[in-house]
KOLVEXSE-8757 format. One line per field, with one value per residue: residue in one letter; x, z, y of N, C-alpha, C, CB in turn. Coordinates in steps of 0.1 Angstrom, whole numbers, m for minus. Glycine has a CB too. Example, Ala and Ser with C-alpha at 12.3 -4.5 7.8 and 13.67 -1.06 7.14 Angstrom:
<recs>
type <- [a | s]
n.px <- [132 | 128]
n.pz <- [78 | 71]
n.py <- [m57 | m22]
ca.px <- [123 | 137]
ca.pz <- [78 | 71]
ca.py <- [m45 | m11]
c.px <- [132 | 129]
c.pz <- [78 | 79]
c.py <- [m33 | 0]
cb.px <- [113 | 141]
cb.pz <- [90 | 57]
cb.py <- [m45 | m6]
</recs>
This chain:
<recs>
type <- [x | x | x | x | x | x | x | x | x | x | x | x | x | x | x | x | x | x | x | x | x | x | x | x | x | x | x | x | x | x | x | x | x | x | x | x | x | x | x | x | x | x | x | x | x | x | x | x | x | x | x | x | x | x | x | x | x | x | x | x | x | x | x | x | x | x | x | x | x | x | x | x | x | x | x | x | x | x | x | x | x | x | x | x | x | x | x | x | x | x | x | x | x | x | x | x | x | x | x | x | x | x | x | x | x | x | x | x | x | x | x | x | x | x | x | x | x | x | x | x | x | x | x | x | x | x | x | x | x | x | x | x | x | x | x | x | x | x | x | x | x | x | x | x | x | x | x | x | x | x | x | x | x | x]
n.px <- [539 | 535 | 560 | 564 | 545 | 557 | 580 | 569 | 558 | 581 | 593 | 574 | 576 | 602 | 597 | 580 | 596 | 615 | 599 | 591 | 617 | 623 | 602 | 609 | 634 | 625 | 606 | 623 | 640 | 621 | 612 | 636 | 641 | 619 | 622 | 628 | 658 | 685 | 694 | 720 | 734 | 725 | 733 | 719 | 704 | 725 | 736 | 715 | 714 | 737 | 731 | 709 | 706 | 709 | 684 | 690 | 704 | 687 | 704 | 722 | 703 | 694 | 718 | 722 | 699 | 701 | 723 | 716 | 691 | 691 | 717 | 736 | 768 | 796 | 804 | 781 | 766 | 780 | 774 | 746 | 746 | 757 | 738 | 713 | 721 | 725 | 699 | 682 | 697 | 696 | 674 | 644 | 621 | 622 | 611 | 601 | 596 | 586 | 569 | 582 | 591 | 606 | 634 | 642 | 632 | 606 | 583 | 552 | 530 | 504 | 492 | 472 | 468 | 467 | 480 | 506 | 512 | 513 | 535 | 555 | 558 | 576 | 611 | 621 | 602 | 602 | 628 | 627 | 608 | 623 | 646 | 635 | 624 | 647 | 660 | 640 | 638 | 664 | 682 | 704 | 720 | 743 | 739 | 716 | 727 | 745 | 726 | 714 | 735 | 737 | 713 | 703 | 682 | 664]
n.pz <- [99 | 103 | 99 | 72 | 61 | 68 | 53 | 28 | 28 | 29 | 5 | m12 | m6 | m16 | m43 | m49 | m43 | m63 | m86 | m83 | m86 | m112 | m125 | m120 | m133 | m159 | m164 | m162 | m183 | m204 | m201 | m204 | m231 | m243 | m235 | m244 | m262 | m256 | m281 | m284 | m273 | m283 | m301 | m322 | m334 | m343 | m362 | m380 | m388 | m402 | m424 | m436 | m461 | m470 | m489 | m524 | m536 | m556 | m578 | m578 | m582 | m608 | m623 | m618 | m630 | m656 | m664 | m658 | m671 | m696 | m705 | m705 | m700 | m681 | m695 | m707 | m684 | m672 | m690 | m686 | m659 | m661 | m678 | m664 | m642 | m651 | m659 | m637 | m613 | m601 | m585 | m573 | m569 | m586 | m605 | m634 | m651 | m675 | m674 | m668 | m651 | m622 | m619 | m646 | m659 | m672 | m696 | m689 | m697 | m707 | m689 | m662 | m628 | m610 | m623 | m626 | m598 | m591 | m606 | m594 | m569 | m566 | m570 | m582 | m600 | m617 | m627 | m640 | m660 | m673 | m683 | m701 | m719 | m729 | m741 | m761 | m776 | m781 | m781 | m765 | m734 | m740 | m766 | m761 | m744 | m762 | m779 | m761 | m755 | m778 | m779 | m754 | m742 | m741]
n.py <- [m120 | m93 | m83 | m88 | m70 | m46 | m48 | m48 | m22 | m7 | m13 | m3 | 24 | 29 | 24 | 45 | 67 | 63 | 66 | 93 | 105 | 98 | 111 | 138 | 140 | 134 | 155 | 177 | 173 | 176 | 202 | 216 | 211 | 224 | 250 | 284 | 293 | 315 | 338 | 345 | 324 | 301 | 273 | 261 | 282 | 298 | 282 | 280 | 307 | 309 | 294 | 306 | 330 | 364 | 381 | 387 | 419 | 443 | 448 | 426 | 406 | 413 | 409 | 381 | 370 | 380 | 365 | 337 | 334 | 347 | 344 | 363 | 374 | 387 | 411 | 420 | 424 | 445 | 465 | 467 | 474 | 500 | 513 | 512 | 524 | 550 | 556 | 553 | 552 | 528 | 528 | 517 | 531 | 553 | 580 | 598 | 630 | 625 | 604 | 579 | 550 | 533 | 510 | 502 | 524 | 524 | 534 | 547 | 562 | 558 | 541 | 529 | 543 | 523 | 502 | 514 | 517 | 489 | 481 | 496 | 484 | 462 | 458 | 436 | 425 | 447 | 445 | 420 | 427 | 448 | 434 | 417 | 435 | 448 | 425 | 419 | 443 | 453 | 432 | 428 | 440 | 456 | 465 | 480 | 499 | 512 | 524 | 541 | 558 | 574 | 587 | 593 | 580 | 549]
ca.px <- [532 | 537 | 573 | 562 | 538 | 567 | 589 | 561 | 557 | 594 | 595 | 565 | 582 | 613 | 592 | 574 | 607 | 621 | 590 | 593 | 629 | 621 | 593 | 617 | 643 | 617 | 601 | 634 | 644 | 611 | 612 | 648 | 639 | 609 | 625 | 635 | 672 | 690 | 699 | 735 | 740 | 719 | 741 | 710 | 701 | 737 | 738 | 704 | 718 | 748 | 725 | 700 | 713 | 701 | 680 | 699 | 700 | 681 | 715 | 726 | 692 | 695 | 729 | 720 | 688 | 707 | 732 | 709 | 679 | 694 | 730 | 745 | 780 | 801 | 805 | 767 | 762 | 786 | 765 | 733 | 748 | 758 | 726 | 703 | 727 | 722 | 684 | 675 | 706 | 691 | 663 | 631 | 611 | 625 | 600 | 605 | 585 | 581 | 561 | 590 | 591 | 613 | 648 | 644 | 625 | 595 | 574 | 539 | 521 | 490 | 488 | 464 | 475 | 469 | 491 | 518 | 515 | 517 | 548 | 564 | 559 | 587 | 622 | 624 | 594 | 607 | 640 | 622 | 602 | 634 | 655 | 627 | 623 | 661 | 661 | 630 | 640 | 678 | 689 | 714 | 722 | 753 | 732 | 707 | 736 | 749 | 715 | 712 | 746 | 735 | 700 | 700 | 671 | 664]
ca.pz <- [89 | 105 | 93 | 58 | 58 | 69 | 42 | 16 | 29 | 26 | m9 | m18 | m5 | m25 | m56 | m50 | m45 | m77 | m96 | m82 | m92 | m126 | m130 | m119 | m144 | m172 | m166 | m164 | m197 | m213 | m199 | m210 | m245 | m247 | m231 | m255 | m260 | m259 | m295 | m284 | m267 | m289 | m313 | m333 | m340 | m350 | m374 | m390 | m393 | m412 | m436 | m443 | m467 | m472 | m503 | m533 | m539 | m570 | m588 | m578 | m588 | m622 | m629 | m618 | m639 | m669 | m667 | m658 | m680 | m709 | m709 | m706 | m691 | m674 | m703 | m708 | m671 | m671 | m698 | m679 | m647 | m665 | m684 | m654 | m633 | m657 | m660 | m624 | m602 | m595 | m575 | m578 | m567 | m595 | m614 | m642 | m655 | m688 | m670 | m668 | m637 | m617 | m623 | m661 | m664 | m681 | m700 | m686 | m699 | m709 | m679 | m650 | m616 | m603 | m631 | m622 | m584 | m591 | m612 | m585 | m557 | m565 | m579 | m589 | m612 | m626 | m634 | m650 | m672 | m680 | m690 | m712 | m728 | m735 | m750 | m772 | m784 | m785 | m782 | m753 | m727 | m746 | m777 | m755 | m739 | m774 | m783 | m751 | m756 | m789 | m778 | m740 | m738 | m747]
ca.py <- [m113 | m79 | m80 | m88 | m58 | m35 | m49 | m43 | m8 | m1 | m15 | 6 | 38 | 30 | 25 | 59 | 76 | 61 | 72 | 107 | 109 | 96 | 122 | 150 | 139 | 135 | 169 | 186 | 171 | 181 | 217 | 221 | 210 | 233 | 263 | 292 | 295 | 328 | 339 | 346 | 312 | 289 | 268 | 258 | 295 | 302 | 273 | 285 | 320 | 307 | 288 | 316 | 341 | 376 | 381 | 395 | 432 | 444 | 447 | 412 | 398 | 416 | 402 | 367 | 367 | 382 | 354 | 324 | 333 | 353 | 340 | 375 | 373 | 399 | 423 | 425 | 428 | 458 | 475 | 468 | 482 | 514 | 517 | 514 | 534 | 563 | 558 | 554 | 550 | 515 | 532 | 511 | 541 | 564 | 585 | 610 | 639 | 620 | 592 | 567 | 545 | 522 | 508 | 503 | 536 | 519 | 544 | 542 | 574 | 554 | 531 | 534 | 545 | 510 | 495 | 520 | 513 | 475 | 480 | 502 | 476 | 453 | 460 | 423 | 425 | 457 | 440 | 410 | 434 | 455 | 425 | 412 | 446 | 449 | 414 | 421 | 455 | 455 | 419 | 427 | 453 | 465 | 472 | 491 | 510 | 519 | 532 | 551 | 568 | 583 | 594 | 596 | 572 | 536]
c.px <- [534 | 550 | 571 | 555 | 548 | 576 | 582 | 560 | 570 | 597 | 586 | 570 | 593 | 608 | 586 | 585 | 614 | 612 | 591 | 606 | 629 | 613 | 601 | 627 | 636 | 612 | 612 | 639 | 634 | 611 | 625 | 647 | 629 | 612 | 632 | 650 | 675 | 697 | 715 | 742 | 735 | 727 | 731 | 707 | 713 | 739 | 727 | 708 | 728 | 742 | 717 | 707 | 703 | 696 | 689 | 694 | 694 | 692 | 720 | 716 | 692 | 706 | 728 | 710 | 694 | 716 | 724 | 698 | 683 | 708 | 739 | 756 | 784 | 801 | 791 | 762 | 767 | 778 | 752 | 735 | 749 | 745 | 715 | 708 | 724 | 707 | 678 | 684 | 702 | 681 | 650 | 620 | 613 | 613 | 605 | 593 | 579 | 574 | 569 | 592 | 601 | 628 | 650 | 638 | 615 | 586 | 560 | 529 | 507 | 485 | 480 | 473 | 477 | 480 | 505 | 522 | 519 | 531 | 558 | 566 | 572 | 599 | 625 | 615 | 597 | 619 | 636 | 616 | 614 | 643 | 648 | 626 | 636 | 663 | 652 | 634 | 654 | 686 | 699 | 715 | 733 | 747 | 723 | 715 | 741 | 738 | 713 | 723 | 744 | 722 | 696 | 687 | 672 | 651]
c.pz <- [91 | 98 | 78 | 53 | 58 | 57 | 29 | 16 | 25 | 11 | m17 | m18 | m14 | m40 | m59 | m52 | m58 | m87 | m95 | m88 | m107 | m132 | m130 | m131 | m158 | m174 | m168 | m178 | m207 | m213 | m206 | m226 | m250 | m244 | m242 | m251 | m263 | m273 | m294 | m279 | m274 | m302 | m325 | m340 | m348 | m363 | m385 | m396 | m404 | m425 | m444 | m448 | m469 | m487 | m512 | m534 | m553 | m581 | m589 | m585 | m604 | m629 | m629 | m628 | m653 | m673 | m669 | m668 | m694 | m714 | m711 | m696 | m686 | m682 | m705 | m695 | m668 | m678 | m691 | m667 | m650 | m670 | m673 | m643 | m638 | m657 | m647 | m611 | m594 | m584 | m580 | m576 | m577 | m604 | m622 | m646 | m668 | m686 | m672 | m653 | m634 | m622 | m638 | m667 | m675 | m683 | m698 | m687 | m700 | m700 | m668 | m638 | m609 | m610 | m627 | m608 | m583 | m596 | m602 | m572 | m556 | m575 | m587 | m601 | m622 | m634 | m644 | m662 | m680 | m688 | m702 | m723 | m736 | m745 | m763 | m781 | m790 | m787 | m770 | m746 | m734 | m758 | m772 | m750 | m751 | m779 | m774 | m752 | m768 | m788 | m764 | m735 | m745 | m748]
c.py <- [m98 | m75 | m79 | m75 | m46 | m36 | m45 | m28 | m1 | m2 | m5 | 20 | 39 | 31 | 40 | 69 | 75 | 67 | 87 | 112 | 108 | 108 | 135 | 151 | 141 | 149 | 179 | 185 | 178 | 197 | 223 | 221 | 221 | 248 | 271 | 294 | 310 | 328 | 339 | 333 | 299 | 285 | 265 | 271 | 300 | 295 | 278 | 298 | 319 | 302 | 298 | 327 | 352 | 375 | 390 | 410 | 433 | 442 | 433 | 404 | 400 | 408 | 387 | 362 | 369 | 370 | 341 | 323 | 337 | 349 | 351 | 374 | 387 | 412 | 429 | 430 | 442 | 468 | 477 | 477 | 497 | 520 | 521 | 523 | 548 | 566 | 561 | 553 | 537 | 518 | 527 | 521 | 553 | 567 | 597 | 618 | 634 | 606 | 579 | 563 | 533 | 521 | 509 | 515 | 532 | 531 | 540 | 554 | 569 | 544 | 538 | 536 | 532 | 502 | 501 | 516 | 498 | 474 | 485 | 494 | 468 | 456 | 447 | 422 | 436 | 452 | 429 | 417 | 441 | 446 | 420 | 423 | 448 | 438 | 415 | 432 | 456 | 443 | 417 | 440 | 462 | 472 | 483 | 502 | 518 | 529 | 544 | 562 | 578 | 591 | 598 | 590 | 559 | 530]
cb.px <- [517 | 537 | 583 | 553 | 526 | 575 | 593 | 547 | 553 | 605 | 591 | 551 | 586 | 622 | 580 | 565 | 618 | 623 | 576 | 592 | 641 | 614 | 581 | 624 | 651 | 605 | 593 | 646 | 645 | 597 | 611 | 660 | 633 | 596 | 635 | 628 | 680 | 700 | 694 | 739 | 737 | 705 | 749 | 697 | 697 | 750 | 736 | 691 | 723 | 758 | 717 | 689 | 719 | 710 | 665 | 700 | 712 | 674 | 726 | 728 | 678 | 696 | 742 | 715 | 676 | 715 | 743 | 704 | 668 | 693 | 729 | 737 | 791 | 815 | 811 | 758 | 766 | 800 | 763 | 728 | 761 | 769 | 720 | 698 | 742 | 727 | 678 | 665 | 707 | 703 | 663 | 629 | 611 | 637 | 587 | 614 | 590 | 592 | 549 | 604 | 577 | 606 | 653 | 639 | 635 | 587 | 576 | 539 | 526 | 489 | 500 | 452 | 468 | 455 | 489 | 517 | 502 | 507 | 549 | 559 | 547 | 582 | 634 | 622 | 579 | 611 | 650 | 611 | 592 | 642 | 659 | 613 | 620 | 672 | 657 | 616 | 636 | 684 | 697 | 727 | 727 | 765 | 724 | 699 | 748 | 753 | 702 | 713 | 759 | 734 | 689 | 701 | 657 | 674]
cb.pz <- [91 | 120 | 97 | 54 | 67 | 82 | 40 | 16 | 43 | 34 | m14 | m12 | 10 | m24 | m58 | m38 | m34 | m79 | m93 | m67 | m86 | m130 | m121 | m106 | m144 | m171 | m153 | m154 | m201 | m209 | m185 | m206 | m249 | m240 | m219 | m256 | m270 | m248 | m302 | m275 | m253 | m293 | m310 | m327 | m331 | m341 | m371 | m382 | m382 | m407 | m432 | m432 | m481 | m470 | m504 | m547 | m538 | m572 | m584 | m564 | m583 | m625 | m621 | m604 | m637 | m669 | m657 | m644 | m675 | m709 | m722 | m705 | m699 | m669 | m717 | m713 | m660 | m675 | m712 | m675 | m640 | m676 | m693 | m648 | m632 | m672 | m666 | m623 | m593 | m589 | m572 | m571 | m553 | m603 | m606 | m654 | m657 | m698 | m679 | m675 | m633 | m621 | m618 | m667 | m669 | m675 | m715 | m671 | m711 | m723 | m673 | m647 | m606 | m604 | m646 | m623 | m576 | m599 | m625 | m582 | m556 | m568 | m571 | m580 | m608 | m618 | m624 | m643 | m667 | m670 | m681 | m708 | m721 | m725 | m743 | m766 | m777 | m775 | m794 | m758 | m713 | m750 | m785 | m743 | m732 | m785 | m784 | m737 | m759 | m802 | m783 | m737 | m741 | m740]
cb.py <- [m116 | m76 | m90 | m100 | m55 | m37 | m64 | m50 | m4 | m9 | m30 | 5 | 40 | 17 | 15 | 62 | 73 | 46 | 67 | 111 | 100 | 83 | 123 | 151 | 126 | 125 | 173 | 183 | 156 | 176 | 221 | 212 | 196 | 230 | 263 | 305 | 286 | 333 | 351 | 357 | 311 | 292 | 256 | 252 | 305 | 300 | 259 | 286 | 329 | 298 | 276 | 320 | 337 | 389 | 387 | 389 | 442 | 457 | 457 | 407 | 403 | 431 | 405 | 363 | 376 | 395 | 352 | 321 | 342 | 368 | 332 | 388 | 368 | 397 | 421 | 413 | 418 | 458 | 470 | 454 | 478 | 516 | 507 | 501 | 532 | 564 | 545 | 543 | 562 | 507 | 547 | 498 | 546 | 561 | 589 | 605 | 653 | 618 | 591 | 570 | 541 | 509 | 494 | 491 | 546 | 507 | 549 | 537 | 582 | 549 | 524 | 525 | 555 | 502 | 496 | 535 | 515 | 467 | 488 | 516 | 467 | 438 | 464 | 411 | 426 | 470 | 434 | 401 | 445 | 462 | 413 | 408 | 460 | 449 | 401 | 423 | 467 | 464 | 419 | 422 | 450 | 456 | 462 | 485 | 504 | 510 | 524 | 545 | 561 | 575 | 585 | 610 | 579 | 526]
</recs>
């Protein structure tokens, strides 16, 4: 019997050692998974960086919207680029002494300061407004540009 107890004790010690080894391996794996990776060495972050694109510039957004929403191709986009280049140099913070604001130089003489501030917040909402204005009043950027050339405003 004494021998059997020794054998049971030996088996028990082996089981405990195996359990400890298992726990060490398991905890190492968990901690490795949870540990932050260095941005320069992490393949996952590199792959995400390749997928995430920068937001478009206001000019890119205007051309994309002009094409996708209004169907205006390269020639109309060229007219739009020149028109808004002359009006505001594509500066969404542009202001004139005649109460014209933003990229499309929207005339806002009778608007409240809050309405003007809201308009000035986003170049993208300015572009949306400006493209709609051009479509409604002139039909296309090239027609707006022709009007601008004869009067220096649109």
